[in-house]
VOVO-17322 format. One record per residue (C-alpha): residue number from 1; residue in one letter; x, y, z. Coordinates in nm, 4 decimals, always signed. Layout:
residues N
   k r        x        y        z
 NUM A        X        Y        Z
...
end
This chain:
residues 282
   k r        x        y        z
   1 M +18.8690  +8.9930  +8.5952
   2 S +19.1248  +8.7396  +8.7140
   3 E +19.0154  +8.3781  +8.7520
   4 H +18.9667  +8.2495  +9.1066
   5 L +18.8742  +7.8820  +9.1595
   6 L +18.7107  +7.7746  +9.4864
   7 V +18.7732  +7.4068  +9.5581
   8 V +18.5532  +7.2292  +9.8142
   9 A +18.7112  +6.9117  +9.9490
  10 N +18.7652  +6.7341 +10.2755
  11 E +18.8834  +6.3740 +10.2714
  12 T +18.9832  +6.3878  +9.9036
  13 A +19.2072  +6.6928  +9.9569
  14 G +19.5640  +6.6151  +9.8518
  15 S +19.4805  +6.2904  +9.6750
  16 R +19.6099  +6.2229  +9.3252
  17 G +19.2658  +6.2682  +9.1713
  18 F +19.2146  +6.5941  +9.3599
  19 L +19.5480  +6.7339  +9.2437
  20 D +19.4876  +6.6294  +8.8828
  21 A +19.1419  +6.7895  +8.8797
  22 V +19.2616  +7.1173  +9.0301
  23 K +19.5695  +7.1466  +8.8109
  24 E +19.3619  +7.0805  +8.4992
  25 R +19.1424  +7.3790  +8.5859
  26 A +19.4131  +7.6064  +8.7240
  27 A +19.6319  +7.6641  +8.4224
  28 D +19.7787  +8.0068  +8.3441
  29 G +19.8069  +8.1292  +8.7006
  30 V +19.4483  +8.0816  +8.8172
  31 L +19.4281  +8.1475  +9.1926
  32 V +19.2970  +7.8521  +9.3931
  33 T +19.1307  +7.8638  +9.7353
  34 V +19.0593  +7.5279  +9.8971
  35 V +18.7920  +7.5143 +10.1652
  36 S +18.7624  +7.1989 +10.3774
  37 P +18.4268  +7.1766 +10.5585
  38 V +18.4293  +6.9616 +10.8711
  39 S +18.0633  +6.9053 +10.9476
  40 T +17.9613  +6.7907 +11.2936
  41 P +17.7399  +6.4800 +11.3204
  42 R +17.3671  +6.5383 +11.3032
  43 E +17.3090  +6.3496 +11.6275
  44 G +17.4950  +6.2596 +11.9422
  45 Y +17.7483  +6.3864 +12.1895
  46 V +18.0890  +6.4119 +12.0228
  47 V +18.4010  +6.2962 +12.2070
  48 Y +18.7248  +6.4691 +12.1035
  49 E +18.5632  +6.6612 +11.8197
  50 D +18.8959  +6.8413 +11.7641
  51 T +19.0218  +6.5243 +11.5942
  52 R +18.8127  +6.5891 +11.2856
  53 R +18.9368  +6.9459 +11.2450
  54 A +19.3000  +6.8484 +11.3053
  55 S +19.2820  +6.5696 +11.0464
  56 A +19.1233  +6.8028 +10.7921
  57 G +19.3939  +7.0604 +10.8625
  58 R +19.6717  +6.8111 +10.7957
  59 R +19.5134  +6.7035 +10.4666
  60 L +19.4645  +7.0658 +10.3643
  61 D +19.8265  +7.1558 +10.4430
  62 R +19.9495  +6.8682 +10.2263
  63 A +19.7151  +6.9678  +9.9446
  64 I +19.8218  +7.3334  +9.9459
  65 A +20.1899  +7.2362  +9.9557
  66 A +20.1477  +6.9967  +9.6624
  67 L +19.9613  +7.2556  +9.4537
  68 R +20.2248  +7.5214  +9.5177
  69 E +20.5020  +7.2777  +9.4305
  70 G +20.3173  +7.2200  +9.1032
  71 G +20.3151  +7.5930  +9.0285
  72 V +19.9547  +7.6607  +9.1310
  73 P +19.9036  +7.9689  +9.3525
  74 A +19.6923  +7.8221  +9.6320
  75 Q +19.5584  +7.9040  +9.9748
  76 G +19.2976  +7.7391 +10.1963
  77 F +19.1168  +7.7063 +10.5259
  78 V +18.9161  +7.4598 +10.7347
  79 T +18.5612  +7.5467 +10.8372
  80 E +18.3021  +7.3804 +11.0578
  81 A +18.0204  +7.5014 +10.8320
  82 E +17.8167  +7.2707 +10.6121
  83 P +17.9637  +7.2553 +10.2573
  84 G +17.6849  +7.4665 +10.1052
  85 D +17.7159  +7.7287 +10.3778
  86 A +18.0950  +7.7266 +10.3368
  87 V +18.0563  +7.8059  +9.9667
  88 R +17.8046  +8.0820 +10.0358
  89 D +18.0382  +8.2350 +10.2949
  90 A +18.3399  +8.2144 +10.0621
  91 L +18.1502  +8.3767  +9.7755
  92 G +18.0650  +8.6666 +10.0032
  93 T +18.4015  +8.7176 +10.1708
  94 V +18.6942  +8.5773  +9.9713
  95 E +18.8850  +8.8180  +9.7470
  96 P +18.9258  +8.8381  +9.4559
  97 A +18.5762  +8.7227  +9.3697
  98 I +18.5232  +8.3515  +9.3044
  99 T +18.4634  +8.2794  +8.9352
 100 A +18.4165  +7.9003  +8.9495
 101 V +18.3666  +7.6221  +9.2051
 102 L +18.5066  +7.2691  +9.1955
 103 V +18.3770  +7.0030  +9.4343
 104 T +18.5745  +6.6813  +9.4770
 105 T +18.4169  +6.3824  +9.6497
 106 H +18.4726  +6.0122  +9.6880
 107 Q +18.2835  +5.7825  +9.4558
 108 L +17.9176  +5.7209  +9.5380
 109 Q +17.9501  +5.4059  +9.7496
 110 R +18.2106  +5.5713  +9.9724
 111 S +18.0868  +5.9296  +9.9768
 112 G +17.8804  +6.0686 +10.2625
 113 W +17.8519  +6.3962 +10.0719
 114 L +17.6917  +6.2304  +9.7689
 115 R +17.4511  +6.0321  +9.9864
 116 R +17.3466  +6.3653 +10.1425
 117 N +17.3127  +6.5445  +9.8033
 118 V +17.5791  +6.7952  +9.9055
 119 V +17.6764  +6.8802  +9.5461
 120 D +17.3197  +6.9879  +9.4665
 121 Q +17.3147  +7.1981  +9.7845
 122 I +17.6389  +7.3679  +9.6795
 123 R +17.4988  +7.4438  +9.3339
 124 R +17.1976  +7.6128  +9.4917
 125 C +17.4222  +7.8158  +9.7241
 126 A +17.6579  +7.9137  +9.4411
 127 G +17.3844  +8.0801  +9.2367
 128 D +17.5216  +8.1929  +8.9005
 129 V +17.8776  +8.0781  +8.9711
 130 P +17.9440  +7.7544  +8.7754
 131 V +18.0005  +7.4429  +8.9843
 132 D +18.1925  +7.1404  +8.8587
 133 H +18.2003  +6.8052  +9.0386
 134 V +18.4675  +6.5347  +9.0182
 135 E +18.4500  +6.1940  +9.1848
 136 V +18.7935  +6.0881  +9.3071
 137 D +18.9092  +5.7294  +9.3484
 138 T +19.1511  +5.7586  +9.6397
 139 A +19.2172  +5.3843  +9.6218
 140 R +19.4762  +5.4755  +9.3574
 141 D +19.6766  +5.6652  +9.6157
 142 E +19.9556  +5.4814  +9.7889
 143 G +19.9035  +5.4939 +10.1633
 144 A +19.5442  +5.6187 +10.1401
 145 T +19.3688  +5.6256 +10.4768
 146 A +19.0848  +5.3801 +10.5396
 147 N +18.7881  +5.5040 +10.7426
 148 V +18.6653  +5.2398 +10.9866
 149 L +18.3321  +5.2753 +11.1664
 150 V +18.3195  +5.0976 +11.5027
 151 I +17.9832  +5.0274 +11.6675
 152 A +18.0227  +4.9456 +12.0382
 153 N +17.8762  +5.0542 +12.3688
 154 E +17.9278  +4.8454 +12.6820
 155 T +18.2028  +4.6444 +12.5093
 156 V +18.3984  +4.9472 +12.3845
 157 L +18.6801  +4.8955 +12.6382
 158 G +18.6972  +4.5204 +12.5841
 159 E +19.0431  +4.3879 +12.5046
 160 P +18.9312  +4.1900 +12.1936
 161 L +18.7881  +4.5060 +12.0351
 162 L +19.0875  +4.7243 +12.1195
 163 E +19.3216  +4.4532 +11.9880
 164 R +19.1228  +4.4365 +11.6635
 165 I +19.1498  +4.8144 +11.6221
 166 H +19.5243  +4.8054 +11.6933
 167 G +19.5643  +4.5236 +11.4414
 168 R +19.3726  +4.7122 +11.1728
 169 A +19.5797  +5.0249 +11.2349
 170 A +19.8992  +4.8217 +11.2005
 171 R +19.7969  +4.7028 +10.8518
 172 G +19.7954  +5.0530 +10.7058
 173 P +19.6817  +5.4136 +10.7447
 174 S +19.3387  +5.4200 +10.9055
 175 S +19.1024  +5.6430 +11.1000
 176 F +18.8408  +5.5142 +11.3435
 177 L +18.5010  +5.6616 +11.4271
 178 I +18.3593  +5.4867 +11.7339
 179 V +17.9833  +5.5241 +11.7704
 180 S +17.8273  +5.4220 +12.1024
 181 P +17.4473  +5.3930 +12.0886
 182 Q +17.2808  +5.5337 +12.4001
 183 S +17.2029  +5.2818 +12.6707
 184 D +16.8841  +5.4547 +12.7797
 185 P +16.6963  +5.6702 +12.5267
 186 A +16.4751  +5.8124 +12.8020
 187 H +16.7619  +6.0171 +12.9478
 188 A +16.9476  +6.3027 +12.7800
 189 D +17.2688  +6.2407 +12.9740
 190 H +17.4693  +5.9238 +12.9275
 191 P +17.7650  +5.9594 +13.1637
 192 E +17.8696  +5.5932 +13.1628
 193 A +17.8635  +5.5662 +12.7839
 194 E +18.0565  +5.8916 +12.7556
 195 R +18.3097  +5.7801 +13.0166
 196 R +18.3736  +5.4491 +12.8412
 197 L +18.3964  +5.6099 +12.4998
 198 R +18.6265  +5.8888 +12.6143
 199 R +18.8603  +5.6386 +12.7780
 200 A +18.8682  +5.4181 +12.4676
 201 V +18.9417  +5.7128 +12.2369
 202 T +19.2075  +5.8420 +12.4764
 203 E +19.3848  +5.5056 +12.4884
 204 L +19.3815  +5.4720 +12.1102
 205 R +19.5094  +5.8250 +12.0539
 206 A +19.7863  +5.7670 +12.3102
 207 A +19.8961  +5.4721 +12.0942
 208 G +19.9154  +5.6977 +11.7869
 209 I +19.5868  +5.5790 +11.6361
 210 E +19.3573  +5.8412 +11.4840
 211 A +19.0249  +5.7973 +11.6604
 212 H +18.7202  +5.9997 +11.7512
 213 G +18.3770  +5.9068 +11.8739
 214 Q +18.0227  +5.9981 +11.9631
 215 V +17.7336  +5.8782 +12.1740
 216 A +17.4454  +5.8341 +11.9315
 217 H +17.0942  +5.7021 +11.8664
 218 P +16.9937  +5.4176 +12.0982
 219 D +16.9154  +5.1789 +11.8113
 220 P +17.2533  +5.0467 +11.6882
 221 Y +17.1393  +5.0002 +11.3288
 222 T +17.0064  +5.3567 +11.3099
 223 A +17.3209  +5.4912 +11.4779
 224 A +17.5438  +5.3023 +11.2335
 225 M +17.3456  +5.4085 +10.9254
 226 N +17.3409  +5.7725 +11.0369
 227 A +17.7210  +5.7634 +11.0631
 228 F +17.7450  +5.5801 +10.7293
 229 Q +17.5358  +5.8511 +10.5634
 230 D +17.7424  +6.1318 +10.7159
 231 E +18.0931  +5.9936 +10.6720
 232 R +18.3003  +5.8109 +10.4148
 233 T +18.3102  +5.4574 +10.5498
 234 D +18.5277  +5.1781 +10.4115
 235 E +18.4817  +4.9129 +10.6790
 236 I +18.2641  +4.8490 +10.9844
 237 I +18.3497  +4.6696 +11.3076
 238 V +18.0617  +4.5689 +11.5367
 239 S +18.1424  +4.4670 +11.8934
 240 T +17.8906  +4.2725 +12.1037
 241 Y +17.8600  +4.0308 +12.3908
 242 P +17.8577  +3.6621 +12.2841
 243 G +17.5375  +3.4961 +12.1701
 244 E +17.1839  +3.6154 +12.1157
 245 G +17.1027  +3.5421 +12.4790
 246 S +17.3455  +3.8124 +12.5943
 247 S +17.3258  +4.0559 +12.3038
 248 S +17.0097  +4.2260 +12.1823
 249 W +17.2174  +4.3490 +11.8877
 250 L +17.2740  +3.9913 +11.7718
 251 R +16.9079  +3.9048 +11.8256
 252 G +16.8282  +4.1891 +11.5874
 253 D +17.0831  +4.0579 +11.3304
 254 L +17.2729  +4.3882 +11.3376
 255 V +17.5773  +4.2504 +11.1563
 256 G +17.3780  +4.0964 +10.8718
 257 R +17.1586  +4.4038 +10.8290
 258 L +17.4626  +4.6330 +10.8064
 259 R +17.6307  +4.4071 +10.5506
 260 K +17.3187  +4.4123 +10.3351
 261 S +17.2508  +4.7859 +10.3680
 262 T +17.6047  +4.9223 +10.3265
 263 G +17.7677  +4.6753 +10.0857
 264 I +18.1027  +4.7143 +10.2638
 265 P +18.2974  +4.4697 +10.4846
 266 V +18.1474  +4.4277 +10.8326
 267 E +18.3467  +4.2437 +11.1001
 268 H +18.2042  +4.1112 +11.4253
 269 V +18.4115  +4.1118 +11.7455
 270 V +18.2900  +3.9223 +12.0516
 271 V +18.3687  +4.0599 +12.3979
 272 T +18.2656  +3.8718 +12.7099
 273 P +18.1156  +4.0632 +13.0049
 274 E +18.4314  +3.9872 +13.2019
 275 Q +18.6510  +4.1347 +12.9278
 276 A +18.4259  +4.4413 +12.9080
 277 G +18.4333  +4.4933 +13.2826
 278 A +18.0547  +4.4887 +13.3060
 279 V +17.7686  +4.2394 +13.3233
 280 T +17.4735  +4.3703 +13.1243
 281 S +17.2845  +4.2845 +12.8074
 282 A +17.3624  +4.5294 +12.5283
end
């Protein structure tokens, strides 16, 4: 039976470590199929969810092209299934039959998949098919994209925050996930939060900045940590009104708690009510 390697990768696809790991295992004409799962967030209303799939598609195209240029017969596809489900589906449908699985992830501090025990889930779904796991340090890659988590609700359209995002994008390749905690947890619909978030994401995308967003859990710390668990996150930007008198987030020491819990850089941007176009206390 011919060898057929299934590679499961999303944000690491196409990186130097990814290519090295695949090529090492794909000698002598082994067929490679790369599957890139794009999981939806566990909570919240997603704004411009197509951004995730499009970004994964671009990474996958680059990865397949690089493998073929290196003499590796490769194909691939993007799926919205969870990684374990994607492996189960591929084992049942992809021909010729999969003989081995390789999972590439970021290193532990940066990997949402490892924090969610995705590799163990894949091993259970793969059954008797051997599963190998490689942690990839994408920091070695020139021009590697930084994932920036932005936590903002009523200040999301404030000029200081948008300027900070533009400035970060100008420093190098970056992708922004903007999470807007719900204003009122008692209501299922959050039209004002969605309107603000959609406008912010639209303006950033019009400027050529890769951005997507979601309305999430009303507690900003919980919303931020949920996103941190789900996604690779390199940096966090928190946007609030000035002072503890105006911002319940500052009264709850959101910035300090996120620095302690995540161990990654957390910036704080202050937006006045006038700059945000609203006068409230979130």
